[in-house]
N, C-alpha and C positions, 0 to 999 in steps of 0.2 A: 728409516726415518723415525724420529721421535714422535711419540703419540701426540704431544702437544702441537707439533707442526701439522700433523695429519688432521687434528681437530680444527685448527685454524683454517686449513684448506677446505675441509668439509663444511664448516660453518659459513665461510665465505661463499662457497658454491650455493648453499641454501639461501642465504640472505641476499644474494645477487640475482638468482634465477627466479625465486618465488614472486617478487614484485613485478618482474617483467611478464610473467604469466598472468598475474592479476590485472595489471594495467593493460596488457595486450588484449585480454578478454573484454575489458571495458572499452577499449578502442574499437574492437570488432562489433560488439553488441550494443554499446552505448554511445558511440561517436566521440569518445574522448580523443583529443588531439595531443600529439607529442609536443614537448616544449620546443619553441623555435629560437631560444636564446643562444644556442650554440650548435655547432655541427653535430650530427649524430655520434660521430667518433669521439669528439670532445666530451659530449654529454655522458656517453657510456664509460669513458675513461675516468671522468670525475666521479661518477657513481661507484666505479670499481675501487678507487682509492679510498673513498669515504667508507665503503663497506669493509674494506680490508682493515681499516682502523677499528671499526666496530667488532669485527671477528677476533682480532687480536685481544681487545679488551674483554670480550665475552669469555674467551677461553682462559686468558690470564687470571681474571678474577675468580673463575671457577677453580682453576688449578691451585691458586693461592689459598682458597678457602674450602677446598674439597671436603674437608672433615665436617664442615657445616652443611654443605649441600648434597653430599652423597646420599642417595636415596630420596632426595627431595627435589629432583630435577624439574618437576612441574612448577613448584613454587619459585625456583630460580628463573625459569622461563617466564612465569607470570610477572615477576618483578621487572624483568627487562621489558615485557610487553607494556606494562604501565608507563615506564619511562618513555618508550617509543611513542605510545599513543598520546601522551601529554605533549610530546614534542610536535606531533602532527597537529594537534589542536592549536598549539601556540603558533605554528606556521600559518594555519588558516586564519587565526585571529589577526595576525600581523599583516596578512594580505600577500605573503610570499608564495602561498599556494591557494588553490581554490578549495572550497568545501568538498566537492566530489573527489579531488585528488587526495585530500586528507583522509576521507573515508576509505578510499582504496588503499592508502598507506596503512591504516589501522587493520583492514582486512588482511593485507599481506603479513603484517606483524603478528596477527592472531595465528597465522599458519607457521611462520618461520621462527618465532621466539621459542615456543614449546618444542618444536622439532629440533632446533639447534641445541636446546638444553638436554634433550634426550640423547642426542648424538654425543655431546661432550661428556655427559655422565657415564655413558657406556664406554667411551674410549679412555677416560681418565679415572678408572676405578682404582 
């Protein structure tokens, strides 16, 4: 299996699982309710497709510019974190998500953006 494909799969795993752990903890300890706009299977499938696109872009951009980012994985992850966090803020401002959901999204991103960058930088040396 090419390293790029493995990197996409690992990043997908990271960015798919971490938010469920964070949101799950918020559900258990903070009473956060899951969205009721779609069936659970449809919701999880939609999240998976969205995260797959993100994982492909994350790995592809690193691979195409690895000479710039090699050795600077944390900066690469932080740039993605800023993009993700601003997206969460925009979603909250627009009313598509609640402020607590946006905060939990940013917490998730603080974990998975740098971790994903570390994994990609190690795999695509």
